N, C-alpha and C positions, 0 to 999 in steps of 0.2 A: 319276867324270866330270871331265874337264878343264875348268877355267875359263879361257877365252881372251878377251883384250881385243883390240879392233881400233880403231886410232886413226890420225889423220892430220890435216893442216891443213884449213881451210875450202876446199871445192871440190876436194879431192884424189881423190874418188871412193869414199869409205868406204861410202856407202849402196849404190852400185851393186855393190860387192864383197859387201856383206852380203846383198843380194837373191840373189846367186849361191850363197852359202852356204845360204840358206833353200831354194833350189831343190834342194840336196843333203840336205834334211830336217834341217838344223841350226837349232835355235832361236836367235833373236837378240833381245837386249834393247837397244832404242835409248834411250840415256841422255837425249837431248834430249826425246823423247816422254815418258819417265818423269819428267823434271824438270818439264815443262809440266803433266803430270797431277797431280804432287804439289803444284806451286805453285798449282794450281786447287782441289784437293780437301783438302789437308792444312791444317787451320785454324791450327795452331801455326806452320807455315812462313809462311802468309799474313800472320799478325800480325807476325812477325819482319821480313818483307820490307817491310811498311808502315812499321815503325820506322826502317828504313834509307833507304828511298826516298820515303816520304811516302804519305799516303792515296790520292794520285792514281795509285798503282801498280795499283789495282784500281777497276773501275767499280762503281756501286751494285749491279749484278746479280751481283757476285762474280767476273766475268771479268777476266782480266789486261788492263791497258792496255799492250799490247806496244810500241806506238810510243813511249809515255812511258818505259817501262822501258829500251828500247833506246837512246833518246837520252841517258838518264842514265848507263847503265853503259858504253857504248862510248866515251864521251868522258871518263870519270873512272876511272882504274885502281883507285883506292882503293875506290870504290863497287862496281866489278866484283868486287873481291876480297872485300868484305864479303858481297855477295849469294852469290858462289860458296861462301864459308865456311858459309853457311846451307843452300844447296841440295845441295852435294856429300854431306854426311853423310846427308841424307834419302834421296838417290838410292842411296848405298852400302848402306844398310839394305834398301831396296827390292830392289836387285840381289841381295843375299845371300839374301833370301827367294825371289826368282825362281829363282836357281840351285838352291836347295834343293828346288824344286817340279818340276824337270826329271827325267824318268825315261827309262831305256832309250835314251840318246843317248851317243855317244862324247865329245862336248863341247858346250858352249854358248858363245855369243859375246856380249860386251857391246860395243856400238859407242859410242864417245864421243870427242869432239875433245880433251878435256882429261885423259886418263888419266895422262899423264906430269906435266903441270903440277900436278895435284892430288895427285900421289903415289899415286893409286889403282892404278897399274900393278903395284905390289908385291903386290896381292891376287891377281893372276892367275898361273896356271901357265905360260902362254905369251902373248906379245904380238906382234901383227901390226901393222906400220906401212904405211900406204898413202901413196905419194908421187906427185907430179905436177909438171911444170914450172910455175913461178910464173906465166908469161904465160897458160898454159892455165887455171890455177886462177882467175885474175882474170876471164878471159873467161867461164868457166862460171858463176861466182858472179854476175857482172853480169847474165847472161841469166836464171839461175834465180831470183834474189831481186830482180830489177829495181832494182839498185843502180848508182850511178855508179862509175867506176874509182877515184875518190878514196875513196869509202865502203868499197869492198872492200879497198883498200890499207891503210886505217886499221885494219880488222879483222885483216888479216894481221900488222900491226905488233904487235898484242896477243898473237900466238901465237909459240911457240918455232919454231925452224927444223926442216926435215926432217932435217938432219944431227944435231941434238940428239935428235930422236925415234929415229933409226936406231940410236944408241948403246944404247938400251934394248930394241931389237927382237930377237925370235927369228926372225921372218920379215918380209921386206919385199916389198910388191907395188908394182911400178913402173908407174904409169898414164901412159905416154908414147906408147902405140900401137905399141911395138916388139914386145912379146910380148903376145898377147891376154890380157885379164884372166881369162877363163874358164880358160885353161891354168894361169895362176899360182894361181888359187883351187883348182882341182882338185889341183894338186901339193901345196899346203899341206894340203888336206883329207885326202889320203892319208897324209901324215906325221903329222897330228894323230890320225887314226883308229888308226894303229899304236901311238901312245903310250899309248892308253887302258889 
């Protein structure tokens, strides 16, 4: 079975594309959800995160203090890097176990915004990059996450460019309304199914 990564910047439409792959009966591992689950349930990871960000990173009931964590890591690249260096290996192990559990599918997908930045893209047989015009991405993220334009722009600054992502891609999905996403997803699905 092929291991396929799907990545793109914040607000590019990765999740929308993944839902389309799921509709084609392809299993998808969502790295953000996996990371949140591990940050909540993995005791060793929680302890390490508290060492980096302080006890305030978690409430007394064990739940993550997302607002606190977000305010710390989005304004300090060194803290963001430290947290990523803890979370990424835990997610990578979880993903490997997940891929190992998939049966009778031509391929599985891992969706993650940071596959290239973390170097995790090397683990995959194929890489799909989803791109979208920057103005559209800002507009979508402002609406989705109830953030200001300044907050979204700050998050975009912490990510690599679409051009850098495309250099590593086997397939590119362009989310600009020219060619419907469903058409692009179906085309890639056919090609990946043939490679099995």
